[in-house]
SELUM-675218 format. One record per residue (C-alpha): residue number from 1; residue in three letters; x, y, z. Coordinates in nm, 2 decimals. Layout:
+-----+------+--------+--------+--------+
:  nr : rest :      X :      Y :      Z :
+-----+------+--------+--------+--------+
: NUM :  ALA :      X :      Y :      Z :
...
+-----+------+--------+--------+--------+
REM end
This chain:
+-----+------+--------+--------+--------+
:  nr : rest :      X :      Y :      Z :
+-----+------+--------+--------+--------+
:   1 :  MET :   4.19 :   8.02 :   4.33 :
:   2 :  THR :   4.00 :   7.94 :   4.65 :
:   3 :  GLU :   3.67 :   7.77 :   4.65 :
:   4 :  ASN :   3.53 :   8.15 :   4.73 :
:   5 :  GLU :   3.71 :   8.32 :   4.45 :
:   6 :  PHE :   3.59 :   8.04 :   4.22 :
:   7 :  ILE :   3.26 :   8.11 :   4.31 :
:   8 :  GLU :   3.27 :   8.48 :   4.29 :
:   9 :  GLY :   3.43 :   8.45 :   3.97 :
:  10 :  LEU :   3.13 :   8.25 :   3.84 :
:  11 :  GLN :   2.89 :   8.48 :   4.00 :
:  12 :  ASN :   3.06 :   8.76 :   3.79 :
:  13 :  HIS :   3.04 :   8.56 :   3.45 :
:  14 :  ASN :   3.45 :   8.57 :   3.46 :
:  15 :  ALA :   3.54 :   8.37 :   3.15 :
:  16 :  ASN :   3.85 :   8.19 :   3.35 :
:  17 :  ALA :   3.61 :   8.08 :   3.61 :
:  18 :  TYR :   3.36 :   7.89 :   3.35 :
:  19 :  GLY :   3.67 :   7.75 :   3.20 :
:  20 :  LYS :   3.76 :   7.60 :   3.53 :
:  21 :  LEU :   3.42 :   7.49 :   3.58 :
:  22 :  LEU :   3.38 :   7.29 :   3.27 :
:  23 :  ASP :   3.74 :   7.15 :   3.34 :
:  24 :  GLU :   3.65 :   7.01 :   3.66 :
:  25 :  TYR :   3.28 :   6.95 :   3.62 :
:  26 :  GLN :   3.21 :   6.85 :   3.27 :
:  27 :  GLN :   3.31 :   6.47 :   3.28 :
:  28 :  LYS :   3.17 :   6.40 :   3.64 :
:  29 :  VAL :   2.83 :   6.60 :   3.51 :
:  30 :  PHE :   2.82 :   6.36 :   3.21 :
:  31 :  ALA :   2.90 :   6.04 :   3.40 :
:  32 :  THR :   2.57 :   6.13 :   3.67 :
:  33 :  CYS :   2.36 :   6.19 :   3.37 :
:  34 :  ILE :   2.48 :   5.87 :   3.20 :
:  35 :  SER :   2.41 :   5.70 :   3.52 :
:  36 :  PHE :   2.07 :   5.79 :   3.51 :
:  37 :  VAL :   2.00 :   5.80 :   3.14 :
:  38 :  PRO :   2.22 :   5.56 :   2.99 :
:  39 :  ASN :   2.20 :   5.72 :   2.67 :
:  40 :  LYS :   2.48 :   5.92 :   2.50 :
:  41 :  GLU :   2.30 :   6.18 :   2.34 :
:  42 :  ASP :   2.02 :   6.25 :   2.59 :
:  43 :  ALA :   2.31 :   6.25 :   2.87 :
:  44 :  GLU :   2.52 :   6.50 :   2.66 :
:  45 :  ASP :   2.19 :   6.72 :   2.64 :
:  46 :  ILE :   2.12 :   6.69 :   3.00 :
:  47 :  ALA :   2.47 :   6.77 :   3.10 :
:  48 :  GLN :   2.47 :   7.08 :   2.88 :
:  49 :  ASP :   2.12 :   7.18 :   3.06 :
:  50 :  VAL :   2.29 :   7.14 :   3.36 :
:  51 :  PHE :   2.58 :   7.40 :   3.26 :
:  52 :  VAL :   2.31 :   7.62 :   3.14 :
:  53 :  GLU :   2.14 :   7.62 :   3.47 :
:  54 :  VAL :   2.46 :   7.67 :   3.68 :
:  55 :  PHE :   2.53 :   7.99 :   3.44 :
:  56 :  ASN :   2.17 :   8.12 :   3.50 :
:  57 :  SER :   2.14 :   8.01 :   3.89 :
:  58 :  ILE :   2.51 :   8.08 :   4.02 :
:  59 :  GLY :   2.38 :   8.43 :   4.14 :
:  60 :  LYS :   2.14 :   8.24 :   4.39 :
:  61 :  PHE :   2.41 :   8.00 :   4.52 :
:  62 :  LYS :   2.42 :   8.09 :   4.87 :
:  63 :  GLY :   2.71 :   7.88 :   4.97 :
:  64 :  ASN :   2.50 :   7.66 :   5.27 :
:  65 :  SER :   2.68 :   7.36 :   5.08 :
:  66 :  LYS :   2.99 :   7.30 :   4.85 :
:  67 :  LEU :   2.97 :   7.40 :   4.49 :
:  68 :  SER :   3.00 :   7.05 :   4.41 :
:  69 :  THR :   2.70 :   6.94 :   4.60 :
:  70 :  TRP :   2.49 :   7.21 :   4.45 :
:  71 :  ILE :   2.59 :   7.11 :   4.09 :
:  72 :  TYR :   2.53 :   6.74 :   4.15 :
:  73 :  ARG :   2.17 :   6.87 :   4.30 :
:  74 :  ILE :   2.11 :   7.04 :   3.96 :
:  75 :  THR :   2.25 :   6.76 :   3.76 :
:  76 :  THR :   2.01 :   6.48 :   3.97 :
:  77 :  ASN :   1.72 :   6.72 :   3.94 :
:  78 :  LYS :   1.78 :   6.76 :   3.54 :
:  79 :  CYS :   1.81 :   6.39 :   3.51 :
:  80 :  LEU :   1.49 :   6.31 :   3.70 :
:  81 :  GLU :   1.30 :   6.57 :   3.50 :
:  82 :  PHE :   1.43 :   6.41 :   3.17 :
:  83 :  ILE :   1.31 :   6.08 :   3.31 :
:  84 :  ARG :   0.98 :   6.21 :   3.40 :
:  85 :  LYS :   0.93 :   6.36 :   3.06 :
:  86 :  ARG :   1.03 :   6.07 :   2.88 :
:  87 :  ASN :   0.78 :   5.84 :   3.06 :
:  88 :  THR :   0.51 :   6.08 :   3.00 :
:  89 :  LYS :   0.57 :   6.04 :   2.66 :
:  90 :  LYS :   0.58 :   5.68 :   2.72 :
:  91 :  ARG :   0.25 :   5.63 :   2.83 :
:  92 :  PHE :   0.13 :   5.88 :   2.55 :
:  93 :  ALA :   0.27 :   5.66 :   2.29 :
:  94 :  PHE :   0.11 :   5.35 :   2.48 :
:  95 :  LEU :  -0.24 :   5.55 :   2.47 :
:  96 :  GLN :  -0.20 :   5.59 :   2.11 :
:  97 :  ALA :  -0.10 :   5.22 :   2.05 :
:  98 :  ILE :  -0.43 :   5.12 :   2.23 :
:  99 :  THR :  -0.60 :   5.33 :   2.00 :
: 100 :  GLY :  -0.48 :   5.20 :   1.68 :
: 101 :  ASN :  -0.28 :   5.53 :   1.62 :
: 102 :  GLU :   0.10 :   5.40 :   1.67 :
: 103 :  LEU :   0.28 :   5.09 :   1.76 :
: 104 :  PRO :   0.39 :   5.06 :   2.14 :
: 105 :  LEU :   0.76 :   5.14 :   2.26 :
: 106 :  ASP :   0.98 :   4.85 :   2.34 :
: 107 :  LYS :   1.11 :   4.88 :   2.67 :
: 108 :  THR :   1.45 :   4.81 :   2.58 :
: 109 :  SER :   1.44 :   5.11 :   2.33 :
: 110 :  TYR :   1.58 :   5.37 :   2.56 :
: 111 :  PHE :   1.88 :   5.15 :   2.65 :
: 112 :  THR :   2.08 :   5.22 :   2.36 :
: 113 :  GLU :   2.39 :   5.27 :   2.46 :
: 114 :  MET :   2.56 :   5.14 :   2.78 :
: 115 :  ASN :   2.92 :   5.25 :   2.77 :
: 116 :  HIS :   2.94 :   5.39 :   3.15 :
: 117 :  PRO :   3.25 :   5.24 :   3.34 :
: 118 :  GLY :   3.04 :   5.20 :   3.64 :
: 119 :  VAL :   2.84 :   4.95 :   3.46 :
: 120 :  ILE :   3.01 :   4.64 :   3.51 :
: 121 :  LEU :   2.79 :   4.36 :   3.38 :
: 122 :  GLU :   2.86 :   4.09 :   3.17 :
: 123 :  ASN :   2.67 :   4.18 :   2.89 :
: 124 :  LYS :   2.41 :   4.46 :   2.71 :
: 125 :  GLU :   2.10 :   4.27 :   2.78 :
: 126 :  LYS :   2.17 :   4.21 :   3.16 :
: 127 :  SER :   2.26 :   4.60 :   3.17 :
: 128 :  GLU :   1.93 :   4.71 :   2.99 :
: 129 :  THR :   1.75 :   4.48 :   3.25 :
: 130 :  LEU :   1.93 :   4.63 :   3.54 :
: 131 :  PHE :   1.85 :   4.99 :   3.41 :
: 132 :  TYR :   1.49 :   4.90 :   3.33 :
: 133 :  ALA :   1.45 :   4.78 :   3.69 :
: 134 :  ILE :   1.63 :   5.05 :   3.84 :
: 135 :  ASN :   1.40 :   5.32 :   3.66 :
: 136 :  GLN :   1.07 :   5.11 :   3.81 :
: 137 :  LEU :   1.20 :   5.22 :   4.15 :
: 138 :  PRO :   1.03 :   5.48 :   4.33 :
: 139 :  GLU :   1.18 :   5.80 :   4.25 :
: 140 :  ALA :   1.38 :   5.90 :   4.59 :
: 141 :  GLN :   1.53 :   5.51 :   4.58 :
: 142 :  LYS :   1.63 :   5.54 :   4.22 :
: 143 :  VAL :   1.81 :   5.86 :   4.30 :
: 144 :  VAL :   2.01 :   5.70 :   4.59 :
: 145 :  PHE :   2.09 :   5.38 :   4.45 :
: 146 :  THR :   2.23 :   5.53 :   4.13 :
: 147 :  LEU :   2.44 :   5.81 :   4.30 :
: 148 :  HIS :   2.56 :   5.52 :   4.53 :
: 149 :  LYS :   2.59 :   5.22 :   4.29 :
: 150 :  VAL :   2.64 :   5.37 :   3.96 :
: 151 :  ASP :   2.81 :   5.68 :   4.04 :
: 152 :  GLY :   3.02 :   5.55 :   4.37 :
: 153 :  LYS :   2.91 :   5.86 :   4.60 :
: 154 :  SER :   2.94 :   5.79 :   4.97 :
: 155 :  TYR :   2.62 :   5.82 :   5.21 :
: 156 :  GLN :   2.76 :   6.13 :   5.32 :
: 157 :  GLU :   2.79 :   6.28 :   4.99 :
: 158 :  ILE :   2.44 :   6.16 :   4.88 :
: 159 :  SER :   2.29 :   6.29 :   5.20 :
: 160 :  GLU :   2.42 :   6.65 :   5.11 :
: 161 :  ILE :   2.31 :   6.63 :   4.75 :
: 162 :  ILE :   1.94 :   6.51 :   4.84 :
: 163 :  GLU :   1.93 :   6.70 :   5.16 :
: 164 :  LYS :   1.80 :   6.41 :   5.38 :
: 165 :  SER :   1.99 :   6.28 :   5.68 :
: 166 :  VAL :   2.26 :   6.01 :   5.63 :
: 167 :  SER :   2.01 :   5.77 :   5.81 :
: 168 :  SER :   1.73 :   5.85 :   5.57 :
: 169 :  VAL :   1.98 :   5.77 :   5.26 :
: 170 :  GLU :   2.07 :   5.43 :   5.43 :
: 171 :  SER :   1.70 :   5.35 :   5.44 :
: 172 :  LEU :   1.65 :   5.47 :   5.11 :
: 173 :  MET :   1.95 :   5.22 :   5.00 :
: 174 :  PHE :   1.81 :   4.93 :   5.18 :
: 175 :  ARG :   1.45 :   4.94 :   5.07 :
: 176 :  ALA :   1.61 :   5.00 :   4.70 :
: 177 :  ARG :   1.79 :   4.69 :   4.72 :
: 178 :  LYS :   1.50 :   4.50 :   4.85 :
: 179 :  ASN :   1.27 :   4.63 :   4.55 :
: 180 :  LEU :   1.49 :   4.57 :   4.27 :
: 181 :  GLN :   1.57 :   4.23 :   4.42 :
: 182 :  LYS :   1.17 :   4.17 :   4.38 :
: 183 :  LEU :   1.17 :   4.33 :   4.05 :
: 184 :  LEU :   1.47 :   4.14 :   3.91 :
: 185 :  GLU :   1.32 :   3.81 :   4.03 :
: 186 :  ASN :   0.98 :   3.86 :   3.86 :
: 187 :  PHE :   1.14 :   3.97 :   3.56 :
: 188 :  TYR :   1.36 :   3.66 :   3.53 :
: 189 :  LYS :   1.06 :   3.46 :   3.64 :
: 190 :  ASN :   0.84 :   3.60 :   3.37 :
: 191 :  ASP :   1.08 :   3.59 :   3.09 :
: 192 :  ASN :   1.16 :   3.21 :   3.12 :
+-----+------+--------+--------+--------+
REM end
């Protein structure tokens, strides 16, 4: 089955095409989700949302990029949407804590599970610190850093996913590294 036949099958809601979609992309989408949101249950929920979105939006797919690039773009957007909602809830919880209604959330409460194969660090505490720092980066830098360093995507692939030039991706990666270095230095200075 060629990619065009595959896409046509998806657009015609063919069960075999959807089976192939899940076989080919389920693990890849989940791996990307857990790179952004290192909690198994949340990552599974986001991955499920991605496939619902693919199912609902496949008719709008124009073929301007590869199908995989389009799916990764949806995945990245769903992850960022989840992180934004979670951060809004954290701010709300913090405001409640200030007014005396509830206890503040611990910064590590969102890092309950760190089983992603791309996270090769000495222990869970360092992983939590790194993911906490990554989540402090500006959104564009966070996306590029996560897709490259955690998911192993090339600059060219990232360029296609986020629809920016390769030189923009390189620039974002450079700034992400610089900012992460500062964030981690400050974290460890303040931690001692």
